[in-house]
C-alpha positions as CSV (number, residue, x, y, z in Angstrom):
1,M,-22.1,31.0,-63.2
2,K,-24.3,28.1,-61.7
3,R,-27.6,27.4,-61.7
4,L,-27.8,27.9,-57.7
5,D,-27.5,31.8,-58.4
6,F,-30.8,32.2,-60.0
7,R,-33.9,33.1,-57.5
8,F,-36.0,33.0,-61.3
9,L,-35.4,29.8,-63.5
10,H,-37.9,29.3,-66.5
11,R,-38.1,26.0,-67.7
12,L,-39.1,24.7,-71.4
13,R,-38.0,22.0,-74.1
14,V,-36.2,22.6,-77.3
15,R,-38.6,22.2,-80.1
16,W,-37.7,20.5,-83.5
17,A,-38.3,23.8,-85.7
18,E,-35.4,25.3,-83.1
19,V,-32.3,23.3,-84.3
20,D,-30.7,23.8,-87.4
21,M,-28.6,21.6,-89.7
22,Q,-26.2,20.5,-87.3
23,K,-29.4,19.1,-85.2
24,I,-28.5,21.2,-82.4
25,V,-30.2,24.7,-81.9
26,F,-30.4,27.4,-84.0
27,N,-28.0,30.4,-82.4
28,A,-30.4,32.9,-82.7
29,H,-32.9,31.2,-80.6
30,Y,-30.9,31.8,-77.7
31,L,-32.1,35.3,-77.4
32,M,-35.6,34.0,-78.0
33,Y,-35.5,31.8,-74.8
34,F,-34.4,35.0,-72.4
35,D,-36.9,36.9,-74.4
36,T,-39.3,34.5,-73.5
37,A,-38.1,33.9,-69.8
38,I,-38.2,37.8,-69.2
39,S,-41.7,37.4,-69.6
40,D,-42.4,34.7,-67.4
41,Y,-40.0,37.0,-64.7
42,W,-42.3,39.6,-65.0
43,R,-45.1,37.2,-64.5
44,V,-43.8,36.0,-61.4
45,L,-43.5,39.4,-59.8
46,A,-47.4,39.6,-60.4
47,L,-47.0,42.5,-63.4
48,P,-49.1,41.9,-66.5
49,Y,-46.5,43.8,-68.2
50,D,-48.4,46.0,-70.5
51,E,-50.5,47.0,-68.0
52,A,-48.2,47.8,-65.4
53,M,-46.1,49.7,-67.6
54,Q,-48.9,51.9,-68.7
55,R,-49.9,52.4,-64.9
56,L,-46.1,53.3,-64.3
57,G,-45.7,55.9,-67.3
58,G,-42.8,54.3,-68.9
59,D,-41.2,51.5,-70.6
60,L,-38.4,49.1,-71.4
61,Y,-36.4,49.2,-74.1
62,V,-33.2,47.0,-75.1
63,K,-30.2,48.8,-75.2
64,K,-27.6,45.8,-75.2
65,A,-27.6,42.2,-75.4
66,T,-24.9,39.8,-75.4
67,V,-24.6,36.1,-75.9
68,E,-21.8,34.3,-74.5
69,F,-21.9,30.1,-76.4
70,H,-20.7,27.4,-73.9
71,A,-21.8,24.5,-75.2
72,S,-24.7,23.5,-77.5
73,A,-28.1,22.3,-76.9
74,R,-30.3,19.8,-78.6
75,M,-33.5,18.9,-79.7
76,D,-35.8,17.8,-76.5
77,D,-33.6,18.9,-74.4
78,Q,-35.1,20.0,-71.1
79,L,-33.2,23.6,-70.6
80,E,-33.8,26.3,-67.4
81,V,-33.0,30.0,-68.1
82,G,-32.1,31.6,-65.2
83,L,-32.6,35.5,-65.0
84,R,-31.3,37.9,-62.2
85,C,-31.4,41.2,-62.1
86,A,-28.5,42.3,-61.2
87,R,-27.9,46.2,-61.1
88,I,-30.9,48.9,-61.2
89,G,-29.2,52.1,-62.0
90,N,-30.8,55.4,-62.5
91,S,-33.0,54.6,-65.8
92,S,-31.6,51.2,-66.2
93,L,-32.0,47.9,-65.3
94,Q,-29.1,44.8,-65.7
95,F,-30.2,41.3,-65.9
96,I,-27.9,38.3,-65.9
97,G,-28.8,35.1,-67.7
98,G,-27.9,31.6,-68.2
99,I,-29.5,29.0,-69.9
100,F,-28.5,25.2,-68.2
101,R,-28.9,22.0,-69.4
102,G,-29.3,20.1,-65.9
103,E,-26.5,22.0,-63.8
104,Q,-24.3,22.6,-67.3
105,L,-24.1,25.9,-68.2
106,L,-24.7,26.4,-71.9
107,I,-25.2,29.6,-72.8
108,S,-25.0,33.2,-70.7
109,S,-26.1,36.7,-71.2
110,E,-26.3,39.9,-70.2
111,L,-29.5,42.0,-70.9
112,I,-29.8,45.7,-70.4
113,Y,-33.0,47.3,-70.7
114,V,-33.4,51.5,-70.3
115,Y,-36.7,53.0,-68.6
116,A,-37.9,55.5,-71.4
117,D,-41.3,57.5,-71.8
118,P,-43.3,55.7,-74.7
119,A,-43.9,58.3,-77.2
120,T,-40.4,59.9,-77.2
121,Q,-38.3,57.1,-76.0
122,T,-36.3,59.4,-73.7
123,S,-35.0,57.8,-71.0
124,R,-36.6,58.3,-67.4
125,P,-35.7,57.4,-63.4
126,V,-36.8,53.9,-62.5
127,P,-40.3,54.0,-60.7
128,A,-39.7,54.0,-57.3
129,E,-42.5,50.9,-56.8
130,L,-40.3,49.0,-59.7
131,R,-37.2,49.6,-58.4
132,Q,-38.4,48.5,-54.6
133,L,-40.2,45.6,-56.1
134,L,-37.1,44.3,-57.9
135,T,-34.8,44.4,-55.2
136,D,-37.1,42.6,-52.4
137,F,-37.6,39.8,-55.1
138,E,-34.3,39.2,-55.8
139,A,-33.6,39.4,-52.0
140,G,-35.7,36.1,-51.1
141,S,-38.7,35.4,-49.1
142,E,-36.4,37.2,-45.9
143,A,-36.9,40.4,-47.4
144,G,-40.5,39.9,-45.8
145,A,-41.9,41.9,-48.6
146,A,-45.2,39.6,-50.2
147,L,-45.1,40.5,-54.1
148,T,-49.4,40.3,-53.6
149,T,-51.9,40.8,-51.2
150,L,-55.1,39.1,-51.0
151,R,-58.2,40.7,-48.9
152,V,-61.1,39.3,-48.0
153,G,-64.5,41.6,-47.4
154,G,-67.6,43.2,-48.7
155,W,-69.3,44.4,-51.7
156,A,-68.3,48.1,-50.3
157,E,-65.0,47.3,-49.8
158,L,-64.2,45.4,-53.0
159,G,-66.5,45.4,-55.6
160,E,-65.0,47.9,-57.4
161,A,-61.5,46.0,-58.1
162,A,-63.7,42.5,-58.2
163,S,-65.7,44.2,-61.1
164,R,-62.7,45.3,-62.9
165,V,-61.1,41.7,-62.7
166,R,-64.5,40.4,-63.7
167,T,-65.3,42.5,-66.6
168,E,-61.6,41.8,-68.0
169,V,-62.4,38.0,-67.9
170,F,-65.9,37.4,-68.8
171,V,-67.1,40.5,-70.5
172,R,-64.5,41.3,-72.6
173,E,-62.4,37.9,-73.1
174,Q,-65.4,35.3,-72.8
175,R,-67.7,37.9,-74.1
176,I,-70.1,36.7,-71.7
177,P,-73.3,39.5,-71.6
178,A,-72.8,42.0,-69.3
179,E,-76.5,41.6,-67.9
180,M,-75.9,38.1,-67.0
181,E,-72.6,38.9,-65.0
182,W,-74.3,41.0,-62.5
183,D,-76.7,40.1,-59.8
184,V,-78.1,41.3,-56.5
185,A,-75.9,38.5,-54.8
186,D,-72.5,40.6,-55.0
187,Q,-74.3,42.3,-52.0
188,T,-74.2,39.7,-49.6
189,A,-71.7,37.5,-50.8
190,V,-67.7,37.0,-49.2
191,H,-65.5,37.7,-51.9
192,A,-62.0,37.8,-52.2
193,V,-59.4,40.1,-54.3
194,V,-55.4,39.9,-55.3
195,F,-53.7,43.1,-55.6
196,N,-50.0,43.3,-57.0
197,R,-47.5,45.7,-55.2
198,L,-48.9,48.2,-57.5
199,G,-52.5,48.0,-56.0
200,M,-53.9,46.3,-59.5
201,P,-56.5,43.8,-58.6
202,L,-55.1,40.3,-60.5
203,A,-58.1,38.0,-59.4
204,T,-61.2,37.4,-58.0
205,G,-63.8,35.0,-56.6
206,R,-66.8,35.0,-54.2
207,L,-68.2,32.7,-51.3
208,L,-72.4,32.4,-51.0
209,R,-74.7,30.3,-49.5
210,D,-76.2,27.2,-51.6
211,E,-79.5,26.2,-51.4
212,E,-78.7,23.2,-49.3
213,P,-78.2,24.2,-45.6
214,G,-74.7,24.2,-44.5
215,V,-73.0,23.8,-48.2
216,G,-71.0,26.9,-49.3
217,K,-71.3,28.4,-52.9
218,L,-68.0,29.6,-54.9
219,G,-68.5,31.4,-58.1
220,R,-67.1,34.2,-60.7
221,M,-63.4,33.1,-60.0
222,A,-61.3,34.8,-62.3
223,V,-57.8,35.9,-62.9
224,H,-56.3,38.2,-65.2
225,R,-55.0,36.2,-68.3
226,A,-51.1,36.9,-68.0
227,L,-51.5,35.9,-65.1
228,R,-53.0,32.2,-64.8
229,G,-51.0,29.1,-64.4
230,T,-49.6,31.2,-61.4
231,R,-50.8,30.7,-58.0
232,L,-53.5,33.2,-57.8
233,G,-56.5,31.3,-58.7
234,R,-55.4,29.0,-55.5
235,D,-55.1,31.5,-53.2
236,I,-58.8,33.1,-54.0
237,V,-60.0,29.7,-53.4
238,S,-58.2,28.9,-50.5
239,A,-59.6,31.8,-48.9
240,L,-62.8,31.9,-49.4
241,T,-62.2,28.4,-48.2
242,Q,-61.3,29.2,-45.2
243,A,-64.0,32.1,-44.8
244,A,-66.7,28.8,-45.4
245,Q,-65.1,26.6,-42.9
246,Q,-65.0,29.9,-40.3
247,R,-68.9,30.4,-40.3
248,G,-69.2,26.6,-40.0
249,D,-70.1,25.0,-43.9
250,R,-69.6,21.7,-44.2
251,A,-69.2,21.1,-48.1
252,L,-68.6,23.5,-50.9
253,V,-70.3,23.7,-54.0
254,L,-69.1,25.2,-57.6
255,H,-70.3,25.1,-61.1
256,A,-67.0,25.4,-62.8
257,Q,-66.1,25.8,-66.5
258,R,-64.7,22.0,-67.9
259,S,-61.4,24.3,-68.9
260,A,-61.2,24.7,-65.8
261,E,-62.1,21.4,-64.2
262,G,-58.6,19.8,-63.7
263,F,-57.5,22.7,-61.7
264,Y,-60.5,22.2,-59.3
265,A,-59.9,18.5,-58.7
266,R,-56.5,19.0,-57.9
267,L,-57.7,21.2,-55.1
268,G,-59.8,18.4,-53.8
269,F,-63.2,18.9,-55.6
270,E,-65.1,16.4,-57.5
271,V,-67.3,15.9,-60.2
272,R,-71.5,15.3,-59.8
273,G,-73.4,15.1,-62.4
274,E,-73.8,15.3,-65.9
275,P,-72.1,18.4,-67.9
276,Y,-74.0,21.1,-69.2
277,E,-74.2,24.6,-70.5
278,E,-74.4,28.2,-68.9
279,V,-73.8,31.2,-71.0
280,G,-73.0,28.9,-74.2
281,I,-70.2,27.8,-72.2
282,P,-69.6,23.8,-71.0
283,H,-69.8,23.6,-67.2
284,V,-69.8,21.2,-64.6
285,T,-70.9,20.5,-61.1
286,M,-68.1,20.1,-58.5
287,V,-68.1,19.4,-54.7
288,R,-65.5,19.3,-51.7
289,S,-66.6,18.5,-48.0
290,L,-64.5,20.6,-45.4
291,S,-63.2,19.6,-42.1
292,H,-63.1,21.5,-39.1
């Protein structure tokens, strides 16, 4: 087993609480490492696990988990946990795993899950959508099947999907009053929404015209909580930036929550002015010039 055998690799650093009196990782934590990695595996597939399984009508239950020890990991080691869906049966999924320090294999594993009815825990056939998604991902980019789809359009086309994401992020998670979330600007804005292979909306944003001529205004940027840290937010900004360029905007402005300031800075936006509060949340204005 080699590191290059895995398309998916989850990176982590060994923490003090995970080593034993011999100053090596306590053996039970290796299974925890694999479980942590499998959560990130679903994230790479653009599947918020709980909601995706509800949509599919089932859930996955561990049938078998084996760990084979080849060498020990120690505190502060930087590790990579590789996982590969090696086989899909009628109702089971077999994952092969490996934990690496550099190119050295420390731990190998086999994890077998059974897809089942959550109420009775009786097995069910793996849904065709999930089977195809796993197959396409493991086949690599050459399979030609994207894991997500990004659509740009008006409120009539994308409003229902954008509303679902914004309600979850702004109204439920950030507790912004619903009456402050919705405005008439939605009707004339350009909207972008990312969907996964199950048709679930995962991220959204909108583009308005600013009061200053030739300036576009980005807003209502929201990404599903389980998918933050992936490319989805960047993809939304990129799509709306392209829409602004196509209509001739020379710059973009946005009101960024301070927690997202670094994200926008990495995309070329710069802070202008002093911080302030909107709906009780610290914000800062950021701008970016556009080239044509």
